[in-house]
C-alpha positions in Angstrom: 197.5 253.6 98.8 193.9 253.8 99.5 192.0 255.6 96.7 188.6 254.7 97.5 185.8 257.2 97.4 182.5 257.9 99.1 179.9 260.7 98.9 179.9 264.1 100.5 176.5 265.1 99.7 176.3 264.7 95.9 180.1 265.1 95.4 182.4 262.1 95.4 185.5 262.5 97.7 188.3 260.2 98.8 187.3 258.4 101.8 190.2 260.0 103.8 188.7 263.3 103.3 185.2 262.8 104.3 185.6 263.1 107.9 187.4 266.4 107.6 185.0 267.8 105.4 182.0 266.7 107.7 184.1 268.4 110.6 184.2 271.7 108.5 180.3 271.6 108.1 179.6 271.0 111.7 182.3 273.5 113.2 180.8 276.1 111.0 177.1 275.5 112.0 177.7 274.7 115.8 176.9 278.1 117.1 173.5 278.2 115.5 172.7 274.6 115.4 169.9 274.4 118.0 168.1 277.5 116.5 168.4 276.2 112.9 166.9 272.8 114.1 163.9 274.5 115.4 163.6 276.6 112.3 164.3 273.7 109.8 161.9 271.2 111.6 159.2 273.8 112.7 160.1 272.4 116.2 159.0 268.9 115.3 162.7 267.5 116.1 161.8 267.9 119.8 158.9 265.4 119.3 161.1 262.9 117.4 163.8 263.0 120.2 160.9 262.6 122.9 159.6 259.7 120.9 163.2 258.2 120.7 163.6 258.4 124.6 160.1 256.9 125.0 160.9 254.0 122.8 164.3 253.4 124.3 162.6 252.2 127.5 165.5 253.5 129.6 165.2 252.6 133.4 166.8 254.0 136.5 170.6 253.0 136.8 170.9 252.0 133.1 173.9 253.0 131.2 173.3 255.0 127.9 175.7 255.9 125.0 174.8 259.1 123.0 176.8 258.7 119.7 177.3 261.9 117.7 175.2 263.6 120.5 176.2 267.2 119.7 174.3 269.6 121.6 173.3 266.9 124.0 169.6 267.0 123.6 169.1 263.3 123.9 171.9 263.2 126.7 169.8 265.4 129.0 166.7 263.6 128.4 168.2 260.3 129.2 170.1 261.6 132.2 166.7 262.3 133.9 165.6 258.7 133.0 168.6 257.0 134.4 168.9 259.1 137.5 171.9 259.1 139.7 172.6 255.5 139.9 172.7 255.4 135.9 175.2 257.0 133.6 174.8 258.5 130.2 178.0 259.3 128.0 177.9 262.1 125.6 180.2 261.9 122.5 180.7 263.3 119.1 183.6 263.4 116.7 183.4 267.2 116.4 184.9 269.3 119.1 182.9 272.3 118.4 179.5 270.5 118.6 180.8 268.5 121.7 181.7 271.9 123.5 178.2 273.3 123.1 176.6 270.0 124.3 179.0 270.0 127.3 178.0 273.6 128.1 174.4 272.9 128.0 175.0 269.9 130.2 176.7 272.1 132.8 174.1 274.9 132.4 171.5 272.2 133.3 173.4 271.4 136.5 174.4 268.0 135.4 177.8 266.2 135.4 177.9 263.7 132.5 180.9 262.3 131.2 182.0 263.5 127.8 184.3 261.9 125.0 185.4 263.1 121.8 185.5 260.1 119.6 184.8 258.5 116.1 181.9 256.2 116.1 183.8 253.8 114.0 186.1 253.2 116.9 184.4 253.4 119.9 186.6 253.7 123.0 184.3 251.7 125.3 184.6 248.0 126.4 182.2 245.1 125.1 178.8 244.6 126.5 178.8 247.9 128.5 175.8 249.8 127.7 171.9 249.2 128.0 171.1 251.7 125.3 173.2 253.2 122.4 171.5 256.0 120.4 172.5 258.1 117.4 170.5 260.9 116.4 171.1 262.7 112.9 174.6 261.5 112.9 174.8 258.1 111.1 174.4 259.7 107.6 177.6 261.7 108.0 179.7 258.7 108.9 181.9 257.3 106.2 181.6 253.6 107.0 178.0 253.2 108.2 178.2 249.5 108.6 181.5 249.6 110.9 179.7 252.2 113.0 176.6 250.1 113.5 179.0 247.2 114.2 180.8 249.4 116.8 177.7 250.4 118.4 176.5 246.8 118.6 179.8 245.6 120.2 179.5 248.0 123.2 175.9 247.0 123.8 175.1 244.4 126.6 173.1 241.4 125.5 169.4 242.4 125.4 170.5 246.0 124.7 169.1 248.3 122.2 170.4 250.3 119.3 168.2 253.2 118.3 169.0 255.2 115.0 167.0 258.4 114.5 167.7 259.8 111.0 166.2 261.6 107.9 165.0 259.0 105.7 162.7 258.4 102.6 159.6 260.7 102.4 156.3 259.7 101.4 156.4 259.8 97.6 153.5 262.2 97.0 155.5 264.8 99.1 158.7 264.3 97.4 158.4 267.4 95.0 157.4 269.8 97.9 160.0 268.3 100.1 162.7 268.7 97.4 161.9 272.3 96.9 162.1 273.0 100.7 165.5 271.2 101.1 167.3 272.6 98.0 165.8 276.1 97.9 164.5 277.1 101.2 167.0 275.4 103.5 170.3 276.9 102.1 168.5 280.5 102.1 167.7 279.9 105.8 171.2 278.6 106.4 172.5 281.8 104.7 170.3 284.3 106.8 170.8 282.5 110.2 173.9 280.7 110.1 175.6 282.8 107.4 176.5 279.4 105.8 174.4 278.3 102.9 176.6 275.7 101.7 176.7 273.7 105.0 172.9 273.5 104.7 173.0 272.5 101.1 175.3 269.6 102.1 172.9 268.7 104.9 170.1 268.5 102.2 172.2 266.3 99.8 173.4 263.9 102.7 169.7 263.1 103.4 169.3 262.1 99.9 172.3 259.9 99.7 171.4 258.1 103.2 169.9 254.6 103.1 166.2 254.4 103.0 164.1 252.7 105.8 164.4 249.1 104.4 167.9 249.7 103.6 169.0 250.9 106.9 167.2 247.9 108.5 169.2 245.6 106.4 172.3 247.4 107.5 171.5 247.0 111.2 170.6 243.1 110.5 173.8 242.6 108.7 175.7 243.9 111.8 174.0 241.2 113.9 171.2 243.2 115.3 167.9 241.3 116.0 164.3 242.3 115.9 165.2 245.4 113.8 162.1 247.6 113.2 161.3 251.3 112.4 158.8 253.7 112.9 158.2 256.3 110.2 157.4 260.1 111.5 156.3 263.0 109.7 155.4 261.0 106.6 158.7 259.4 106.4 160.8 262.7 106.8 162.4 261.1 109.6 162.5 257.2 110.8 163.6 255.7 114.0 165.1 252.4 113.7 165.5 250.0 116.9 167.5 246.9 117.0 168.5 244.4 119.8 171.6 242.5 120.6 170.8 238.9 121.6 
């Protein structure tokens, strides 16, 4: 019997329970996810994602996998870059989030392949994609090392993995950031999404996620080379990039 535990925010839960709990959070917030992203980040998430697209260096005809792609912000941006000869897969483990992403893709007049799948067991062949991205999804995964290894597996040699995620904020800003995260964020979640608890979890999950150097090490241990990261907004967010040789 597997009785290993992992963290769900600040709680310890059985590993087998975490995915279901995360699913509950995102099913609850899916309807207000985009509005809350703008409110929570003061619109900065758009700049963070635009920088990710720029750093990815995607060209016409490339194949891109958007893991935990949710409401499809990155998928839509990459679709413009790869053009009709390329391909962008939008994937997410959560049906409610993926449905909203699929609807946005259709509303934008695009036809992108969509798959509901677990990042720890990707249903794609080895050496298939030029770029794999995961934005604000890695911290919710139970076995981050396994997910990173899977993302590396499906990359072509020379391909890039980009991980955009909340990270360790610049120390002098930490008290103000904590006040915002643990006091204001749940209040906003209650008013806008009618769900304070899910946003309390999101704040806690950020604190439990590996910092910049630890995530760099995780990516290197998974076999990625030339791993580097770019801090944004004083380290509130970091973009990590690694290559498959």
